[in-house]
Backbone bond lengths (Angstrom), bond angles and torsions (degrees), N, CA, C in turn:
res aa  C-N    CA-C-N  psi(-1)  N-CA   C-N-CA  omega(-1)  CA-C   N-CA-C  phi
1 T - - - 1.448 - - 1.520 108.98 -
2 R 1.297 115.62 129.76 1.455 120.96 177.96 1.518 108.82 -91.56
3 V 1.327 115.72 124.90 1.462 121.17 178.10 1.525 107.63 -97.81
4 P 1.325 117.34 123.91 1.458 120.02 -179.57 1.531 111.54 -58.23
5 E 1.316 115.14 140.32 1.467 122.13 -177.96 1.527 111.61 -53.84
6 E 1.315 117.28 -38.50 1.465 120.30 -176.32 1.535 113.40 -69.72
7 L 1.320 117.51 -10.27 1.469 120.95 176.40 1.524 112.60 -96.40
8 H 1.322 117.52 -13.11 1.463 120.84 -173.78 1.523 112.91 -53.80
9 A 1.319 118.00 -50.39 1.471 120.66 -176.42 1.526 110.90 -61.97
10 G 1.319 117.43 -43.95 1.461 120.80 -179.73 1.518 112.55 -65.76
11 I 1.312 116.43 -41.71 1.462 120.40 179.50 1.524 109.97 -65.80
12 L 1.329 116.93 -43.54 1.464 119.48 179.32 1.527 111.46 -63.99
13 A 1.331 117.73 -37.37 1.467 120.44 176.36 1.526 110.29 -63.80
14 F 1.329 116.48 -41.05 1.465 121.86 178.29 1.527 110.46 -63.58
15 V 1.325 116.62 -47.54 1.467 120.64 179.35 1.531 110.20 -61.18
16 D 1.331 116.76 -44.49 1.469 120.58 178.96 1.523 111.39 -59.13
17 K 1.333 117.44 -40.43 1.469 120.83 -179.62 1.525 110.64 -67.35
18 V 1.330 117.17 -40.45 1.471 120.32 178.34 1.528 109.93 -63.94
19 I 1.317 117.19 -41.08 1.466 120.78 177.21 1.526 109.94 -63.78
20 E 1.317 116.63 -42.98 1.474 120.37 178.84 1.530 111.14 -59.78
21 V 1.327 116.80 -44.58 1.469 121.28 179.44 1.528 109.93 -61.81
22 S 1.318 116.62 -43.63 1.464 120.63 -179.84 1.519 111.28 -64.49
23 E 1.324 117.03 -41.12 1.460 120.74 179.21 1.531 111.37 -66.43
24 L 1.344 116.97 -37.68 1.460 119.92 176.86 1.528 110.87 -62.22
25 L 1.325 116.58 -39.91 1.461 119.91 178.27 1.523 110.70 -65.10
26 V 1.318 116.92 -42.58 1.472 120.59 178.89 1.520 109.69 -60.52
27 Q 1.331 117.82 -41.46 1.462 121.03 177.69 1.526 110.96 -61.34
28 A 1.325 116.60 -45.08 1.463 120.18 -179.98 1.526 110.42 -63.70
29 A 1.317 117.22 -43.41 1.469 120.67 -179.07 1.521 111.34 -67.17
30 S 1.328 116.75 -31.35 1.467 118.92 -179.39 1.526 111.96 -69.68
31 E 1.304 117.20 -14.18 1.464 121.73 178.14 1.531 112.75 -81.44
32 L 1.325 117.19 -5.81 1.465 119.86 -176.74 1.525 112.50 -58.43
33 E 1.318 117.00 -38.92 1.465 119.56 179.50 1.527 110.67 -62.58
34 H 1.334 116.16 -42.66 1.463 120.01 178.09 1.534 111.09 -67.02
35 L 1.330 115.57 -35.97 1.464 119.48 177.77 1.526 111.16 -64.11
36 Q 1.316 116.06 -39.64 1.460 119.56 179.15 1.522 110.09 -61.80
37 E 1.333 116.09 -43.31 1.466 120.12 179.26 1.526 111.37 -64.22
38 A 1.330 117.01 -31.08 1.462 121.53 -178.06 1.526 111.65 -92.51
39 G 1.304 117.73 8.24 1.465 120.46 179.02 1.520 113.03 70.76
40 F 1.339 116.87 29.40 1.461 123.09 178.67 1.518 112.95 56.09
41 G 1.313 116.47 37.11 1.456 119.68 178.64 1.510 111.15 -148.76
42 G 1.304 114.86 -173.55 1.444 120.99 175.31 1.514 113.52 76.24
43 R 1.319 113.43 -159.63 1.472 120.91 -176.72 1.533 111.91 -61.48
44 E 1.317 117.80 -34.06 1.458 120.54 179.95 1.527 111.02 -62.83
45 A 1.319 116.39 -43.07 1.468 120.29 179.19 1.527 110.29 -65.84
46 E 1.317 117.25 -39.82 1.463 120.40 178.32 1.524 111.02 -62.49
47 R 1.325 116.45 -39.75 1.458 120.57 179.39 1.533 110.51 -64.44
48 V 1.319 117.08 -41.64 1.466 120.68 179.37 1.534 110.14 -66.27
49 I 1.311 116.88 -40.27 1.465 119.84 178.41 1.526 110.47 -63.89
50 E 1.323 117.43 -38.83 1.468 120.69 175.45 1.528 110.46 -62.07
51 Q 1.334 116.90 -41.51 1.460 120.23 178.44 1.531 111.06 -64.78
52 I 1.320 116.39 -38.49 1.465 120.31 178.46 1.528 110.02 -65.02
53 E 1.327 117.19 -37.98 1.463 120.50 176.97 1.526 110.41 -65.22
54 Q 1.330 117.09 -35.64 1.461 120.66 176.43 1.533 110.49 -66.51
55 V 1.329 116.34 -36.72 1.468 120.06 176.56 1.528 109.55 -62.09
56 A 1.331 116.80 -46.23 1.468 120.86 -179.15 1.529 110.79 -62.69
57 H 1.318 116.54 -43.00 1.465 119.81 179.39 1.536 110.18 -66.63
58 G 1.322 117.10 -40.67 1.462 120.83 177.89 1.514 111.95 -62.93
59 E 1.324 116.94 -37.30 1.468 120.93 178.12 1.523 109.42 -65.16
60 Y 1.327 116.82 -39.97 1.467 121.74 177.38 1.535 109.60 -61.64
61 E 1.327 116.59 -44.57 1.466 120.61 178.07 1.531 111.09 -64.02
62 A 1.327 116.94 -37.85 1.468 120.57 176.73 1.529 110.07 -62.93
63 D 1.334 117.05 -40.87 1.463 120.93 177.22 1.530 110.96 -60.10
64 K 1.331 116.10 -43.19 1.466 120.02 179.42 1.528 110.63 -63.12
65 L 1.333 116.74 -43.28 1.462 120.00 178.40 1.524 111.00 -63.68
66 Q 1.327 116.46 -40.34 1.457 120.50 178.41 1.530 110.25 -60.23
67 T 1.308 116.86 -43.07 1.462 120.97 179.08 1.525 111.03 -64.22
68 Q 1.334 116.61 -43.80 1.463 120.32 -179.56 1.527 111.63 -62.54
69 V 1.329 116.26 -46.51 1.466 119.64 -178.20 1.531 110.24 -68.37
70 S 1.328 117.08 -37.39 1.472 120.06 177.44 1.523 110.80 -62.64
71 R 1.326 116.24 -43.75 1.468 119.38 178.38 1.528 110.75 -61.99
72 H 1.317 115.34 -42.23 1.460 119.50 178.90 1.530 110.13 -61.50
73 L 1.321 116.37 -42.43 1.466 119.77 178.03 1.526 110.65 -59.11
74 Y 1.324 116.97 -44.07 1.466 119.33 -179.09 1.522 112.04 -70.06
75 E 1.332 117.55 -26.27 1.467 120.33 175.82 1.531 111.42 -67.33
76 I 1.325 115.86 -32.96 1.478 119.58 -178.52 1.528 111.82 -107.31
77 E 1.296 115.73 16.80 1.462 121.16 -174.45 1.524 113.18 -55.86
78 D 1.319 117.65 -30.13 1.460 120.06 -179.93 1.532 112.50 -69.93
79 K 1.328 117.13 -15.09 1.469 121.76 178.68 1.531 112.27 -94.13
80 V 1.343 116.47 -5.92 1.463 121.16 -174.22 1.530 108.40 -119.27
81 D 1.324 116.02 138.34 1.462 118.44 179.44 1.539 109.74 -69.24
82 P 1.322 117.23 150.62 1.469 121.17 -175.09 1.529 114.49 -58.07
83 I 1.317 117.26 -36.16 1.468 120.09 179.99 1.522 109.93 -65.51
84 S 1.324 117.27 -40.69 1.467 120.52 177.95 1.518 110.53 -64.84
85 V 1.332 117.33 -41.47 1.471 120.14 177.23 1.518 109.70 -58.07
86 Y 1.329 115.94 -45.05 1.469 120.24 -179.91 1.531 111.06 -59.07
87 F 1.340 116.68 -49.15 1.463 119.20 -176.60 1.528 112.38 -70.88
88 I 1.317 117.92 -34.17 1.463 120.36 176.37 1.527 109.65 -65.13
89 M 1.328 117.59 -43.87 1.467 120.40 178.28 1.529 110.82 -64.52
90 K 1.319 116.33 -36.81 1.463 119.67 177.01 1.526 109.91 -63.92
91 L 1.328 117.03 -41.16 1.463 121.37 175.57 1.527 110.71 -59.69
92 F 1.333 116.56 -44.43 1.469 120.42 179.04 1.524 110.80 -60.02
93 R 1.334 116.53 -43.95 1.473 119.97 179.73 1.524 111.32 -62.08
94 L 1.336 116.52 -43.90 1.467 119.90 -179.52 1.529 111.39 -63.92
95 L 1.318 116.56 -43.85 1.469 119.36 177.51 1.525 110.57 -62.64
96 G 1.324 116.54 -41.76 1.466 120.39 177.61 1.517 111.85 -61.79
97 E 1.319 116.41 -38.11 1.470 120.20 178.41 1.525 111.54 -65.96
98 I 1.326 117.24 -36.18 1.469 119.65 176.91 1.519 109.75 -60.74
99 A 1.329 117.03 -47.11 1.460 120.74 178.87 1.529 110.60 -63.70
100 N 1.337 117.40 -40.20 1.467 120.71 178.60 1.526 111.15 -62.94
101 H 1.323 117.25 -42.21 1.464 120.54 179.44 1.530 110.88 -64.86
102 A 1.317 116.41 -37.11 1.465 119.74 177.37 1.530 109.73 -62.77
103 E 1.331 116.31 -44.28 1.468 119.36 178.63 1.527 110.72 -63.90
104 N 1.329 117.76 -43.66 1.467 120.90 179.97 1.527 111.13 -62.31
105 T 1.320 117.15 -40.68 1.460 120.85 177.97 1.519 110.14 -64.40
106 G 1.329 116.39 -41.03 1.459 120.21 175.93 1.516 111.88 -61.38
107 D 1.324 116.79 -40.77 1.471 120.60 177.17 1.524 110.80 -62.32
108 N 1.327 116.86 -40.17 1.470 119.79 177.77 1.518 111.19 -65.17
109 L 1.324 116.49 -39.27 1.457 120.58 177.05 1.529 110.35 -63.84
110 R 1.327 116.91 -40.57 1.469 121.32 177.44 1.528 110.37 -61.89
111 M 1.340 117.40 -40.50 1.466 120.10 178.50 1.517 111.19 -64.89
112 M 1.329 116.27 -38.26 1.470 119.55 177.13 1.530 110.56 -60.71
113 L 1.315 116.03 -41.76 1.459 120.23 -178.73 1.516 111.59 -69.59
114 S 1.337 117.05 -35.77 1.448 119.50 -177.65 1.534 112.04 -71.98
115 R 1.324 116.81 -20.82 1.474 120.48 179.92 1.524 111.94 -83.06
116 Q 1.318 116.81 -12.02 1.463 119.53 -177.70 1.507 111.91 -82.30
């Protein structure tokens, strides 16, 4: 699939945001061992909750980027063959799902902390 040059910057920004969201989730999850030692409370729990909020905000930003790049693709759709449009949109959906799963996992982690 050929990606039009004018979409490169937007797609790379979207990919970077999805990676950032995923890395934030990994950081929050890596704190679980410290949380266990602290009895799932205190400053450690607050730090993890802050990280989870950053994951949620990052996912929101990823959604906005996905919308912007999708709109741009449809603006230049006459310059792109239909098969490429299909595969580019499929790529956007998959990247969006990665960010959504990161947010959902963060929400589950937040629920675990709130039950302690």
